[in-house]
C-alpha positions, 0 to 999 in steps of 0.5 A, a space after each residue: 082458329 085464331 085466338 081472337 075467334 076462340 075468345 069470341 066464340 068462348 064468351 059469346 053465350 055471356 052476351 055483352 059481358 062476354 064481349 067485354 071479357 073477350 076484349 079485355 083478354 085480347 088487349 091484355 094478351 096483345 100487350 104482353 105476348 103477341 098481336 091478337 088483332 084487337 082492333 078488328 075484334 073490337 069492332 066485330 064485338 061492338 057491331 054484334 049487339 044491335 040492341 045495345 045502347 051504342 054510347 053506353 056500350 062504346 064507353 064500356 069498351 073504352 074503359 075495358 081497353 084502358 084497363 086491359 092495356 094498363 094491366 098488360 103494360 104493367 105486367 110485362 114491365 114487372 116481369 122484365 124488371 124482375 128478370 135479368 135482361 142480358 146487357 147485349 139486348 138492353 144495348 140493342 134496345 137503346 140503340 134502336 130507341 135513339 133512331 126513333 122520331 122521339 125517344 121518350 114517353 111520347 113514343 107511346 102515342 106515335 106507336 098508335 099510328 106506326 107500331 114500331 115498338 112491340 112489348 111496350 111494358 118491356 121498353 118502358 123499363 129498359 128505357 127508364 121511362 116514367 111509369 106514371 107518364 107512360 101509363 097516362 100515354 097508354 090510356 090517352 092513346 087508347 082512348 083517342 084511337 079507339 074512341 075515333 074507331 068506335 065513334 065512326 062505327 057508331 055512326 055507321 050503325 046509326 045511318 046504315 042497315 046493321 049488316 052493311 054497317 058491320 061490313 063497312 066498319 070491318 073494311 075501315 079497320 082493315 084499311 087502318 091496320 094496313 096503313 099502320 103496317 105500311 107506316 111501321 114498315 117504312 119507319 123500321 126500314 129507316 131505323 135499320 138503314 140508320 143503324 147500318 155502318 157507313 
């Protein structure tokens, strides 16, 4: 059983509140430790409560995602700030940054499409990015990406039978994740090629 399924099953008895807690934990862990496929479990949870007010539930999910991501980025930022990062690792991180499309806080937005920077909080510290600006980009990127996903999911729920809507939404998310992985692969490949000695 993966961590997403564990949390989903653990908080299922709490209903919608449990779903929101589950989303918070998945996004928080995703931001500081390892990927938890939060997109997939977000739409699964969103489409699992057919009696909920779609608009209110979507807004509650977006607020939860924003809080979780900001908390996760800030937590990792604080941890990395307190520990002494080896100079070699910091140097490699800066070399990697120099070959990205943009090397400032705007990369947080691009990372939503092609995730090439993991552990965002660590990079915010290592790249000496402005913390407030970084947090606003984290929030804005999350609201845009997941707002679109939830809006499409809500449309499917409105115009399709619930079971069909859930299946279509999950397929949509899998396609989006696949596109993101492909984009990330080619971007990383480009960075690696640029880093190779001539």
